[in-house]
N, C-alpha and C positions, 0 to 999 in steps of 0.2 A: 170534457174539458174545454173551457171557453177560449183559451189561448195556449201558448206553448211555453208558459212560465210556471216552474215549480219552485216553491220555497224549499230550499235544501234542509235536510234535518240537522239542526245545529244544537250542540251542547250549550245550555244557558244558565244552569245551576239555580233556577228560579223557583222550583217547586218545593214542597214540604219533604222533610227527611223520611216520612213514612210513605212516600211515593204519591201522595194525593196532590192533585192539581191546585196551584196557587192562583190568586187573582192576577199576580204579575205575569205568570206564564200564559194564562188565558188572554190578557190584554195584548201581550207581545204577538201571539199568534193571530189573534182576531184582527189586529191592525193590518197584518200582511194580507189576510183574506180580503179585507175590505180594500186594500191597496191594489187589488187586481190580480193576484196570483191565481192562475187557473187551477192549481193543485197546492194545498197547504199541507206540508208534512210536519208532524211533531218532531221533537228531539228524539233521540234513541230512548226508548221506554223499555225497561228491563222486565223480563218474564219470570224471573226468580229473585228473591231477595238477595241471594249470594252473587247474582249477576250485576249488582249495582256498580256503575263505573265512575260516578262522580257525585259530589254533594248536590242536594236539591234536585235529584233526578226524578222525573215523572215515571211512575211504575204502572204496570198493567198486569201485575201477578196475583192480585187479591181483589175480591168483590168489594172491599171497603173503598177502592179507588174508582169504582164504576160510575158513581153519580158525577164526578168531575169530568170523566170521559164523555158521558152523555151531554153534559152542558157544553163541552168544547166542540164535539162533532156537530151538534145542532147549530152552534153560532158560526162555525166555518161555513157550513152549508148554506146558512142564511144569506151569505154574500156571494152565492153562485160559484163557490170554490169547492173542488173535491177535497174531502176530509180524509187523509191517510195517516196512519200511525206507523211509526217504524218500531219493529220488534227487535230487542236487543239483549245480549248477555255479554258482559265484559270478560268473563273467564279469568285468565291470569292477570288481566289489567284491572280487576276489581281491587281497590286499595283495602288492605287488611284491616285498617283502622275504621273503615266505613262499614264493613260487613261483619267484623268481630270474629273472623276465623280465617284460616288459611285459604287463599284463592284456589279455585278449581281450574283444571286444564285437561286436555286429552291425555297429557303425560306429566309425571312429576318432573319439575325443572327447579334445580337448586337455586339458580340465579334469580328466579322470580318467586321462590319460596311457594311453589304451587304443589298441590297434591293431585294425583291422577283420578279422574272420575272412574267409578266402577262401571261395568256394562249396564247394571240396573239404573245407574244414575244417568248414563248417556240416553237410555230410553225414556227416563223421566224428563230429561231436558227436552228431548223431542216432543213429548206429550205436553210439556208446559209452553213451548212455543205455539203449538196448535191450540191449546186452551186459551192462550192470550189472544189469538186471532179470533176465536169464537166469542170471547169477551168483547173484543173490539167491534165485531159485527153487531152484536146485541146492544152495544152502546150507541150505534148509529153511524159508525165510520163507513165510508165508501170502500175502504180497502186497507191492506197492510203492506209494508215493505219489510222483508226479512233482512236483517243487517248481517251480511256476510263479508264485510270489508274491515279495513283499518286495524287488523290485528286483534279483533275481538274473538269470541269463542268459536264462531263458525270458520273464521280465517285460520284460527289455531288448528282446527281439524283439517282443513285444506292444506296447511303447510307441512311439507316434508321435513322442514327444519325443527318444527315444534312437536308435530304429532309422531310419537314413536310406538304407538300402539301395535299390538300383534293380533288383535281380534278383527272383526269384520268392519271396524271403523278406522283401521290404520293400515299402512303399507302402501298398496297401489293407489293411484288416483281415484280409481272406482270406489275403493273403500273409504279413502279420506273425504270424498264428496257425498258419501252415502247419507250422512246425517242431514246435510242441506237438502238433498233431494227427498228424503223421507218427510222433512218438515213441510216442504212445498207441497208434495202430494197429499199429505194429511190435511193441510189447510184447505186445499181445493176440494177434497172429498167431503169435508164437513161443512165448509162455508158456501160451497156451490159456485157456479159459474158467473153469477151476477155480482160477485164480490171481487174487487180489484186485488191482484196479487203480484207483487213485485219483489225483486231481489237486488240488493246492493253488493257489488264486488269491487275490489281494488286489485289492479294487476301487478302491483310492485310493493316492496317492503314486507317485513315479517315473513320472509321466505316464500313469498308468492312468485311463481314463474309465469311469465306472459303466456306462453304456449299452453300451460295447464289452465289458466283462467279462461283463455279463449275456448279451450275444449269443454270446460264446464258450461260456459255461455251457450255453446252449440247444443250441448246435451239438454240444457234448460229449455232452449227454444224447440228442439226436435222431439223430446221425449217426455216433457213435463208441461202441464197446462198452466201457463202463467201468462201475465199480461204485459209486464214491462221489466226491462233491465236498467239498473241505475249504475253506470260505471264511473267510479270515483278515481279521476286521473291525477289529482293534486294540482296538475297544471295541464289544461287541455291543449296547449300549444307545444308541449315538450317532446323530446325524442325518448325512446325507451332507454332505460338504464342498461339493460342487457345488450352487450356488444353484438351478439348474433342477430338482433332484431332491429338494428338501427337503419335498415334500408328504407323505412318509412316512419311517419310519426306515430306515436302511440294511439292517437285518435284514429288514424287511417287503418291501423291494425283491427280496430273494432268496426269501422265503417265497412270494411271488406267482408264482414260476416253476413250471411243470409238470415236476416231477422224474421223472415216470413211475416206473420201478422202480429209479432211481438214488437211493442214500441220500445225505444231506448232513449235514455237521457244521459248526459255527462255532467260532471261537476269539476271545478278546479280553475279558478282565476278568470271566470266569465264576469268581467266587471263592467264593461261599457256596452252601449247600444250596438256599436260596431262588433264587439266580440260576440254578442248574441246572434247577430245576423250571419257572421262568419261561420259559426258553429252549426246553425240551422242549414246553411247552404251546403255544408259538409255531409248532410244526410241524417243528422240527429233529429229525432222527432220533437223533443222539447228540452229546454235547458233548466239546469238546477242552479239556482242563485243563492249564494251564501253572503259573502262580504257586502255586496251592493244592496242586499235585502236588509242587512243591519243598518246600512247608512240611509236607505230610502225605503220606507214601508210600501211606497207606491211605485217602486221601480218598474214593474210592468207597464203601468200607465204612462210613466215618463218615457220609456223606450218606444212604446206604440205611438206616442205623439211626436216623438223626435228620435229617429234612428241613430243620430249622432250624440245622444245623451251621454254625458260623462258624470260619474258620481262626484260628490263633493270631495275635495282634496283631504287627505289625512295629514296630521292627526286632527281629530275633532274633539270638541270639549265634552265634558260629562253632561253639561246642560243640553247640548245638541242630542246626545244619545237618549237622554231621558225624554226629550221631545219626540223621539222616534220610537218610544215604547219600551225602552230597556230600563229595568229596575236597577237599583244600586248593586245588587248581586251580579247581575249580567254585565254591568259596567266594570265591576271589579275583575270579573273573569276576562273581559276583553283587554284588560291591562297586561295580560300575559303576552299579548301579541305586540312586537316592537312597533313603535311609531303609529299606534292606532288611536290611543286616547291621550289628549294633551295633558302634559304634566302640570 
């Protein structure tokens, strides 16, 4: 990795409904690789059709999508950026109108109209995550990140609030984390040690408990052969929400872990050059950039040239975002965020 900047995996709704890569998504990502990101990560890419989480999502569950991934991985690497794909399944967060059936979840939850996965389906889910990693390696990616954050299906398994299973994938933390660990171990076994393997976790929301997520991190570091942890904090400068853990910042809770030879990154409101350096000085190995990467395709180059770099002020015009490589679909998606796109 040529520098310490990673393009955060971001929903952009720009690809085709069959999961195939679009020119719009290709252009958006390649502009960031060209703009200096040492690691360029795709949006969340679903490993089963029923795991689709948003319209225009890039898929990695079918060989018909393979050619687009070959093209994308090769073009990212041509700009001396590591090409990493994020593997994802939305579970209960899959919109029923997108997948044409009831969303799946570790347990049946009336509020979300979900049905529980059978044991056979859980094992198939595990195998499909692994198969997607194999497909990714064959397409030329340098590695994968397993998405275990933000309330998607692996979070749902980890969450004692959501996972009410009574088999080996439910109950104790050991059981709730089993699926994640089996996926990580399976990818490593088949894809080998020269293939980057990361996991994204978030310590809050969706029933996540800070102490449990720290335990999962420690187990991944000590007992499972992986390369990096991506901790999504929502805001890297915030205090924990859980009262019992407010003796130090959320970031410090993770900085205190012994990462050994596992690298780690964080995401959440790292917007300016000063933010970047503050986080790196806190012991983080590399930063994940979202909002400022949307505003500036060359954010790494800007910060490396000027440590005090400040991104352009919000809101910005649609024309400005088009200039930065966002298609009409992505601009429309960004209008969901208050005060981002000028009215």
